N, C-alpha and C positions, 0 to 999 in steps of 0.2 A: 502493499499500501505504501503509494506518497501520498503526503500532505503537505502543502502548501500556505507559506505565511505573505500575506499581505503584508502585516501591521508590521511596521521598524518598531515603536515600542512593544510588540508582544518580543519581535525575535530578539530585544534586547534587555528583555527580561529574563527568555531562555539561556541565552550567551551568560546573566551575569549569574543565573541557581550555576548553573555551568560550570563557571568558574571560579565559584566560592567554593568546590571542592565537595559541597552535597548531593555530587549527582555525575556519574559517571559520562552519557551523553545527553541526546534531543527523548527518545523514549524514555530515561530511564524520570525525566522530568514535567513529560505529558501521562505518564503512566503515575506519576504519586500525583497531576494537578487532576487526575481522577480516580482517583479514591476513594468510598467513598469517609468521612471522616467517620471517628470511632466512635462513639453510644453510647454519651453519660449516664450516669447509674444514678435510679434517681433517686431522691433525696426521704435519708429512712427516718421511718415517724419515730419520733420524740418518748419513749418512757414517760407515765405521768410524773414522776419526780424531776425528769431533769423538764417540763413544762412547769413544774410547781417552782425548784428553783427558777428560774428564765421568766415567771411571773414576777417571787421577788427581786430582781435583780432590777427591772426594769418600775416597779413600786420605787426602790429603794432614790436610785435614778430622780423618780419625781419629785418624788419628797425633797431630793437635794436642788431644785433648783424651779422651789414654788417662789421665790419669787420672781414679782416681774421687772425688778430693778435690777440685782442679779441680773438676768437674763437677758436686757440688752444691753447692759454692759461686756459682758462676753458677746454679745450682734458685734458691739460698735470695733470690738480690738482682733473679732477673727475679719468682720472684710478687714484689713489694718495689717493683719498680721499676712494674712493671705491676697492679696491682691485685688479688695473687688470693691467692688459697689453698688451704688441702691439706686442709681441712674440717680443723683442730684437731688433723692428726698433722706429728711432727714428719719433716725429710728420712733421716732413722735408716731411721725406723717403714714409712716411704714405701720406705726399697732394699728393707728384711729380708724387706716382705710380698713384697717383689720377685721373690725367690728362690727357686729350690725346694727 
């Protein structure tokens, strides 16, 4: 069988994969591309105790975060630390917008 590749980008990608040393030839690249991906195992159901422990952990986190002022301070520093922006809004405006 003869396969023609008319896309220079595809040809460059195949050559790049071959030159990386991961494949011996074009057939190896194509075989790898056409093989189905392995099927991930479904998550295992949690035991009752694991669910109880998870709920307790969530409740503990909620209790620690109960103060609105603390949450607003953490939100403000989070944005600065990670270079995020509220698009010109203040945290107070954002909080008021989220209330019914």
